[in-house]
C-alpha positions in Angstrom: 98.6 87.1 97.2 99.7 86.0 100.6 100.4 88.9 103.0 104.0 89.4 104.7 102.4 91.0 107.7 98.7 91.1 108.7 98.3 92.9 112.2 95.9 95.1 114.0 96.1 97.4 117.0 93.8 99.7 119.0 94.5 103.5 118.9 92.2 105.9 120.6 89.3 103.2 120.8 89.7 102.5 117.1 90.9 99.2 115.6 93.5 99.9 113.0 94.2 97.1 110.4 97.6 96.8 108.7 98.5 94.5 105.9 101.7 94.3 103.9 102.3 92.5 100.7 105.6 91.9 99.0 105.6 92.7 95.3 108.3 92.4 92.6 110.9 94.8 94.0 108.4 96.7 96.0 105.6 96.6 98.7 102.0 97.2 99.0 100.8 98.6 102.4 97.2 98.7 103.3 96.1 100.6 106.5 92.5 101.1 107.5 90.1 101.3 110.3 87.7 99.0 108.5 88.3 95.3 108.4 87.4 95.1 104.7 89.9 97.8 103.9 89.4 100.5 101.2 91.3 102.7 98.8 91.2 106.2 100.4 94.4 108.0 99.9 96.9 106.4 97.5 100.6 107.4 97.9 103.8 106.1 96.4 106.9 106.4 98.6 110.2 105.8 97.1 113.4 105.2 99.1 116.5 107.3 99.1 118.4 106.9 95.9 121.9 106.8 97.4 122.8 104.3 100.1 124.9 105.6 102.9 124.0 109.4 102.4 121.4 111.4 104.4 119.2 111.7 101.3 115.5 111.6 102.0 112.6 109.5 100.8 110.3 110.9 98.4 106.6 110.4 98.2 103.9 111.1 95.4 100.3 111.4 96.3 98.5 109.6 93.5 94.9 110.5 94.5 92.9 111.3 97.6 92.8 114.6 99.6 92.1 113.5 103.2 94.8 112.6 105.6 97.4 113.7 102.8 100.0 114.6 105.5 99.6 111.2 107.4 99.9 109.2 104.3 103.0 111.0 103.1 104.7 110.4 106.4 103.8 106.8 106.4 104.8 106.0 102.8 108.2 107.9 103.3 108.9 106.1 106.6 108.0 102.7 105.2 110.1 103.1 101.9 113.0 104.3 104.0 113.0 101.3 106.3 112.3 98.8 103.6 114.6 100.4 101.1 112.2 99.7 98.3 109.1 101.6 96.8 106.0 101.3 98.9 102.5 101.9 97.6 100.4 102.9 100.4 96.6 102.7 100.5 95.3 104.6 103.6 91.7 104.3 104.4 90.6 106.0 107.7 86.9 106.4 107.6 86.1 107.1 111.2 89.1 109.2 112.2 88.3 113.0 112.2 91.9 114.3 113.3 94.9 112.6 112.1 97.2 114.1 114.7 95.3 112.0 117.3 96.6 108.7 115.7 99.7 109.8 113.9 102.2 109.1 116.6 100.8 105.8 117.9 100.3 104.6 114.4 103.8 105.5 113.5 105.1 103.6 116.4 103.1 100.5 115.5 104.3 100.6 111.9 107.9 101.2 112.9 107.9 98.3 115.1 106.4 96.0 112.5 108.8 97.0 109.8 111.9 96.9 111.9 111.0 93.2 113.0 110.5 92.4 109.2 113.9 93.9 108.3 115.6 92.2 111.0 114.3 88.8 109.8 115.7 89.3 106.4 
């Protein structure tokens, strides 16, 4: 598979890698602090069901117990912007507190996804 997006950024002295793949009618999003990635938390985010209304995205944690709040926020935001289901594999090995990287990571992700949507 060829990634749609393959980027990295430094947040709080940690390098975060992000890879996004386009699947059939959905996306696979990998976020890790390790270059070789990993599985970690697996969360499925589905977009709002009704276009034009203020319905919310839904997420389903498939497995993983660490960084559950962060993975839920990321999967819901990604599926809302992309308007397709997003399977997120979040593997953050060296990060102890998710609140330290949550806001910068969401800004980084939002910037990438908005550019991707604008291209289409």
